[in-house]
N, C-alpha and C positions, 0 to 999 in steps of 0.2 A: 072651211069651217074645221075640217080635220086637221089641216096644217096648223091652225091657230091652237087647237087643243094639244097637239103633239108638241108645239113650241112651249106652251105653259107647263106641260108635264117635264119637259126637258130642264127648263129653268127650276121647277121645284126640286127635281132630283139633284142638279148642281148646287142649289142652296143647301139641301139636306147634307150632301157630301161635304160641304164646306163647314156646316154646323158640326158634324160628327168630328171631323179633323180638328176643329177648333177646341172641342171638349177634350180630345185625346192629347192636344198640345198643352192644354192646362194641366192635364194629368201629369205630364212630364215635368211641368215647372213645378207643380205641387209636391210631386215626389222628391224632386231636388231639395226643395225648401224643407220637407219633412226629414229627409235624411241630415240635412244640415242642422236642424233643430236637435235631432237625436245625437248627433255628434258633439254638439254644444252641451248637451245634457251629460252624456257619458264619457265621451273622450275614449281613451284606452282602458281597457280592464286592468285594474290595479294588480300588482304583483301578488298581494296577499289573497286576492280572490281566485287566482288561478287554480289553486288546489281544490276549491269548492266546485269548480268546473267539472270535476270528475263525477260529483254526486248527481249531475244532470244525466239521466239515463236515457238518452237519446242521441242519435245521430244527426248531424246538421241536414236541414230540409234543403234539397237541391231544386229550386223552382225552375231553373234553366232546363234541366233534364226533364222535369215534370211536364213542361210546357213545349218541348221540343217539336214534337210532330202535330201540334194543334193548330187550327186555323186562328186568326186574328181575334175573332170574337170569343172563342174558348180561351185564348190566352189572357184576354181581358177578364174573363170570368174567374180564372186562377188568381189574377192580381186582386180582383175583388174580394174573393175568398180570404186571400192572405191578409189584405188590409183590415177586413172585418174581424179576423182572428186577433190581429195586432191590437185593434181597438178595444176587443174584448179584454185582452191581457192587461192593457194600460188603464182599465177601469177598476181594477181589483185593488182594493186596500191601498188607495194612493197616499193615504196619510203617512204611510211608512216608507214611500219612496224617498230616496236620498237626494232628490232635486228640488230646486226652487219651484214653487207652486206655479208661477207664472210661465216658466219655461215648459213645465209638464202641460199645462192648459194649451199654450201655444202649439206644442206638438199634437196634442189631441184634436184641436180645431183643424189643423192641416190633414190630418188623417180623414177627418169627417168630409172636408172639402174634396179630397181625392175620391172618396167613396161615392160622393154625389157627382162628380165629374165622370166617373165610369159610366154612369146611367146615360150620359150623352155619346158614348163611344160604341154602344150596340144597339141593334134594332130591336131585339126582342127584350122582354123584361129579364132583369138578372135573375138567374136561379143559380143555386150551387152546383158546381160540377160535381162529377162523381169521385173527385179527389178526396179520399177520407184521409190521405196522408197529411194534408195541411191541417185538418182538425185534429188529428192525432198529435201532430208535432207541437201545436199550440197549447193542446191540452196537457201535454207533459211539461211544457214550460210553466204553466199555470200551477201544476202540481208540485213542480220544484219550487216555485215561490212559496207555496203553502208549507211543504216540508221544511224549508228554510226559514219558516215563520217571517216571510217577507222582509228579511235582512238586507242590508246594504249590498253585500256581494251578490246575493241571489238577484236583486234588481239589476245589478251591473252586468252580470252574466246574461240575463234576459235582454238588457238593452244591446249587449254586443251581438247576441243572435238576431235580434231584430234588425240591427244595422245591416248585418249581412244580407238578411232577406231583402231590404230595401234597396240595396245594391243590386241584387239579382233582378229585381223589379225594373231598376232603371235599364238593365241590359235587355229585358223582354221589351219594355217599351221602345227602345231603339230598334230592336228587330221588327217590331210591328210597323214603326214608321218607315223603315227601309222597304218593306214589302209593299206599302201602299204608294 
């Protein structure tokens, strides 16, 4: 009887581990698609916008350093917080964004799918980590958009900053996968 119960528990744990890794694998796939969609939207920062980049009063956010000494679940929380902030940024004044509405909507759908996939990668409910750096950084990006009156260059600068963060997320996801 005890052996039968132990066997069922082992099967359940193996199934849960497989389910969690599947959710994390989808996260990697969706992040790649989201980054591809953003590249399709933004491409390179136009030369005439480079001078406006100086007006963005913030240093780039280094998610790799921020998550360096964290365990896998805390790294996933950092990714969640970052994607949530990106989603908030790309819901502001979208009528002024210089991209095709369908491209922009596709990007946002992929972001939301990633946020949902993250819930399958951690055992505990997702709560925000103590990283105020992420919220502060994206708050400054949103302030920059407002100060620049949601102009084309402002959006493209925010897009280039977002692309860099998504690339960093890919690196973090790869590190999580290697450690498992």
